N, C-alpha and C positions, 0 to 999 in steps of 0.2 A: 086673584091677586091675595086677598087676605089668606089664603092657605098659603102661599108663596113665603108671605110675610113671617105668618108664624112658623112656616118650616125653616127659612132662613135664623130666627132667632132661637130654634131648637139647635141649629148646629153650634151658634157662637155660644151658648149655654153650654155646649158638651166641649167645646173646646176651653172655654174659662176653667169648667170642671176637671177636666183633664188635667190642665197648668195647676191647680192647685193640690191636686192628688199629686205630683210628679215632684214638687216642690215640699209638701208632706212626706212623701215616703222618703224621698233620694238627698232632702237637705237636712230635715229635722230629725230623721232617724238614722241618718248614719254615722253621727258622731259616736253613737254607742257602740257600733259593729266595725268603727273604722278599721283597726288593728287587724282583725278578722279579712277582712274584704280584700285590704292591701297585701295581707300576706298572702293571700291567694291567687293576687294578680301579678304578685310580681315576678318577673323572670329570672331563672337561676344564671347567674353570671360569672365569670370568670373575676377573681378580685383584681381591680385595676390598681395598676404600679404608678405611682407619679415617675416621671422621666427624672435622671441626675441632670443637673442643669449645667450648660458648658462654661466651664472657666475660660474666659477670654483671656484670659493674660499668660502669654506663653513660658514666664520665669518661673520656675519650679518653687519659689518662696513667695510669689505672689498670686492673688487671686482677683480675676475681676468676674462679678454676676450682674446680669440686667434682668429685672424684674416689672411689669408693669400691672397694675391692678386695674382689671377689666370687667365689664360685665361680660353674661356667658349664660348658657343656657343647658340645661341637665334633664335627660329622660330618667326621672329615678324609677318611674314604670313606664313600662314600653309603649310608646304612643302619646305620654302624658309629659309636656315640658314645663321645667321651673324655671324661672329668674333666678339667675345667680351670679354670684362674683367668684372670680379667681385670680391666679395671678399666672400671666403666660397662658391661661388657659379657660375653662368653661368654672372649673372647680375646683378647688385646692390651690396647692403650688407644688413646683418641683423642689428637691432634694438639693441642697447647698452642701455641698463635702468638701470640708478645708480640713488643715492641719493646724495642731499646736506651732506658735510660732511665724505662722504665716500671716503675711499683709495682706488684707482683704479690701477690697473696694466695692461698695454694691452701689448700683445704678438704678433708683427705684421711682417709675414713672407713676403717678396716678390717672387714670384714663377712665377715673370714674366721673358721676355728676356733683357728687359732695366729697368732703376734704377727708383725708383718709391719714393713719400713719405707718410703720414700719416698725412694728415692734420686737426686736431679738431677745428673744424670752429666755432666760438662763445665761446670755452670753454677759462675761465680766466686759463692760466699755464703761466710757465713760459717760455722763451722763446724756452731752449732745448728742453721743452717738447710739441712745439705750433705743430712740424711737418713741418716747412715752407722749403723754397729752400736748406737750409743747414742742413737739415736732413736726406739728402739721404740714401735710402737703397739699396744697389747694387741686380743683382739676386742672388737667394739663400743666401740671409742674413736675418740678423731678427733685427727689432728695437722693444725696450719695455720701454716704457716712463712710469713714476708713479707719479701720482698727486694725491691730494685731492679735489674733487668737492667744491669749494668756490662759489655757487651763487644759487640763487633761481631754482624753478621748469621752465623749459624750453624745447621748441624743439628745436636742434643743429644736426648739421651733421659733416661729414668728408667725406674727398675725397683728391686726390693727389694734390701736390704742388709744382711738379718738375718745375724746370726751363725750359720752351720754350717746354714744354711737359705737362702741366695741360690741356690742352684744348682736347687734344687727348686721355688722359687716362679719365679723366671725361667722353668724348662723348660716347667713347667704353666701359662704364658701371662701373667705380668705383667711387660710391655715397654711402651713405648708413647714415641713421639717429641715434641720442642720444636724450635719454628723460632723464631729470633731473625731480626728485621726490623731494619736500620736506613736513614739517608737513603742511603747510599752503596748498599745494595741496590736501592731504590725508582728508583734514575737507570739502573741496568744495564738493559741490554738484552737481560735472558736469560730463558727462560721462568718465569713467577713464579702460572701461571693453576692455581690445587690442582685435582688430577683432570683437568685439561684438556691442560696441556701439562708439568705439574712433581708429580710422583709419588713418594710414598714406597714405598720397596724394601725391607721388613725381610726377611733370609734366615734360614732356622734349619734345625738337621737333630734330626729325634726319631726315638727306637726305637719302632716299633710292634710291637705283640706279633702271633700268628699271626691271631690275628682282626681284625687292624686298629686295635687301640686302643692309644692314647698311656699310657705311664705311667711315672713317673721309678723306675727300679729299678736303679739301678748298681751293676754290679759290680766286679770289685777292679781290672780294667785301665782301667774307667772312671774309676775313682780316681786312679788312677796316670796315668795321659793324658789326661785331661778326656773329659768322654762324646760320643763319635762314633756320629750317627744313621746309621739305613740309610734314610730318608725326609727329603727335603728340602720346604721350607714357603717359601712366599712370601708374607707376609700372613696365614698361618694356611692355605695351598691349597698342593696338589701340582700343580706343573708348570702354573699358571693363563696366561692368555694376556692380553696388555692390548691395545687399539687405541688405536693411537698415529694421530696428524696428520703429513701431511708435513712436513719443516722441523727444527727442532730441537727438542729433549725435555728435559726434565730430569729425572734419575733420582737422589733422596738413598737410598744405598743405607747400612744400617746392618746387622753383620753381630752379630745376635743369637744367637749359636749359645752354647753352653755350651764346647767346646774345638774345636773345627775353625776352621783358617783357610784361605780360601778365595783362589782365583787366578781371577779371572771374566773373560771375554774374550767376544766376541760371535760367535755359531756362523760368522760367516763372515770372521772375524778382520780384520773393517773397524776403522777406529782411532776413538777417542772421546776426550773430553776431560775432563779431573777440573779443575773450578774450585774445590772446596773440602777441605779436612780437617775432621779432629775440631772445632776449635774456629773455624774459619770461610775466607772465601774465599782464596783464595791469588793471588800479584798477577798471574800471569797464567795463562792454561789451559795444562795441561800434556798434549800428546798423548801417547795411548798405546794399544798392544792388550791388555794382560795389565794387570789391576790386584790387588796382592795384600791383604787384606783380614783382620786377625786379629780375634779376638772383642772386641768394644765399639768396633770404629774406624768411625767413617763418613766417607765420598767423597760429593761431588756432582758428577757428569757428565753431560756434554752428549753427546746422540747424536741425527746428523745422518742424520733419513729423507727427506731431500727427493729422494734420487736413486733410490727404491724407486717402484713403481709399486704402485697400489690392489689390495688382497690380496697384497702381498709379505709372508712373513714372514720374521724371523730373530730368533734365541734369544738369550737370556743362558746363557752355560754356567759351569760350573766345571772347568776343569782341572787340578787340583791333585794328582790321581792319574793312573794310566794311563787309567782311564776317563774317558771326558768325559762329565757330567752336565748335562744340561738343566734348567734351573732353573724358567724362565718363556718365553713366547714372544709376540712383539711382532707386531702384526697392523696394517699399513698401512692407514689410511684414504683416503678422498678429500677430509678436511678438512685446514685450513691449520693450523700451530701460531703462526703470526704470528711466528716469530723466525727468520731464515736466515741470519744470520750469527754466527761464533765470535767474542766480544770481544777482543780484543788485551788489555786492562787490565782488572783486577780489583778489586782492592784496594791500600792502602798500610799496608806493615806496618814497623812503626819493631822495629826488630834488635836486641837484647841484646848488648852487647858485654860477651863473655867477660872483656876485661880489668876489668871493673867490678864482677865477682862477689867478696862480701867474702869467700865461702866454697866450699868444694869437698868434695863428700861421698859417699862409696863405699859402693854397695851391691852384695850379691852375690846371686844368686838361685842357689839349687843344690838339687839332693836330689832322690828321684823315690821313686814310692812313698807311704807313710805317712810321711815326712822330709821334707818339703818345707818349705825355709828362707829367710829373707832375711838376710844377718848371722849368719846359724848361730842364728837365732829363729824361734820360731812366734808366732803373736797371742797379746797377751796383754792383753784390754781393761783392766786395773788399772797396765801399764806404758807410760810415754811412751818413745817409741825415740829420738825425736830432737828438739829442741828448738830454734825458729827463731827470729829477729827480726822482728817485723811491717815491711814494707817491706824487707826484704833482698832483694836480687839473688844467687843462690846457684847453682852446677853442682852438679850430681847426674849423678855416674859409677855406671853400673849395668851391671855385668858379669853374662852367664848360664854360669855355671860348670857346664865339663861334665863330666858324671857317668853313670858305667855304662860297660859295655863299648861301647853305642854313641852315647857321648858326650852323651846326653844328650837334651834338646828345646827348642823355641823357648816364650819364655815372654811373654805380650804384659803389659808393665809399666803401670799406670795410677795416676796421681797424683790424687788429690783436689784440690778447693779451687781449681784455678789451671788453666791455657792455658801449655804450654812450647813452648821452640824446639829442635830438635834441632841442637847443633853438628856432630858429627860421628858417623860409626860406624867404629868401628877407626881413628880418623884420619884417614877420608876423608871428604868431603861427602855428606852425606846425596842420596839421589835429588830431583829438583826437586818431586815431590810431596809430601815433607815438610817443604818448607822454611816451612810456614804454622806455625798454632796446631796443636799438638796435645795431647792428654790420656793417648794411649794409645799406646803404641810398642812393636812385634815386635822382640824379641831373640833372634838365634838361639844355640846352643850355644857357646860360648868366644866370643863377640863382646862388646866393650864398647861401649856409646851414651853419649855425654855430651850431657845436656839442660840449659838454663840457663831460669829462671824469675824471677819478682819476686813475693813474698808478701805481697798487699796484703788479704787479710781473715783476721780471729783466729779463733781456737778451734782445734779437735782435729780431723784429718782421717787419711785412709787412704791409705797407698800399698800396691800389693798384685800379684800375679798375675790377670789376668782370666781365665784358663781358672777357670770358677768354681766346679769340685769342687777345684782347686787353693787357692781363696781360702777354701771352706768346712774345708779340712784345715789350714789356719793361716798359709798362703805370703802373710804381710802383718804390716804392721808400722802403727804410728799416729806422727804427727808432731801438734805443738803450735804455732802461731803466738800468740805473746804480746809 
């Protein structure tokens, strides 16, 4: 009996020891090697393409779309499910395609266990239709905004904007694109066949745990700096491939990350052409080899694959750090895109004259960690920070104040309800790809950027840092147009 007891005790000790050895190896040590392990495990997938959402109104001058925010599951790694959110699906949302002058109605149902909103990011609409934090939708309820599209062709997006919940809900999957078309874009000889030569590209970084599951669990550093993930997703997939035709292809890029700014390049360092920024087409294509894009910014680019042979590959990479990160791969097929020339003219933009501005306002973004402010104030839903007169043209002078030993960090400044133009950066002309319509602008530490716009929609709107953890922490204010 004594020997049996000793033998049984030995087995127990071995089991306990094995458990702690497993915990030490796989839970403690995995963090430092997480990126490498996940990269090796990720199965190569074709780029997922969000569907075009059906317009339920047969009237060619009107559109009606139905959206449901709902829970879902996503296999980022094969066999490993993450709990996610999506619109009409498991992750992300469908593309809403509309036209300038069209009357649009959206029926948005909240199928979540918590309140959410539907912010129509970049759309020129009245405050009641903007979908900011004042437009909360309780679980099981609906929100039905109606508006007329009153702006030119552009790639916009939609996402939640709930107070202190935006970062989590966007991170878990609530985001989708809005395409606006107009008579000018119809006439341009640019790629416009969805999923054939015109592709949506939503880039996000996410944190996967030791077992490959995605969960929003920000630490103190994530709150201070914005969340930086160790895994990169394109339309919800790790390093997907996209088969592209020979000729010119259009990529509609959205930085859908919570905090990371990217510097996009092609792996062979060949040139591409930016044809649109946040709010629409530029006047002329801008040739470049590197594109910087901060959270919420969009860019449409044309890539010429005509010189590639069938089967050739080239990758979209991020070079914002010392390590070049492959985001996705393009595989050239023997098909033809049908477009073989880069247009020389894209759109005519009426530029604001700063001399016609009736007012200049100053905004100072400052702080780090738990104290993130604009003009030394944090967000208060009961306070209107700025009162603006309807139809006035104003200059907003936004400064990113140097903070701390390292001088602070860059902040993307987003203004609701309008599209603006950049006058200058520290008194210098903006780069060519920032001379069109914008709604989000990255401001470096110590830099002052002047923007100009006319306020043609009434209501209460937000302005804020679009690093989502900063927004949730109160780096936001509100203005009223009346």
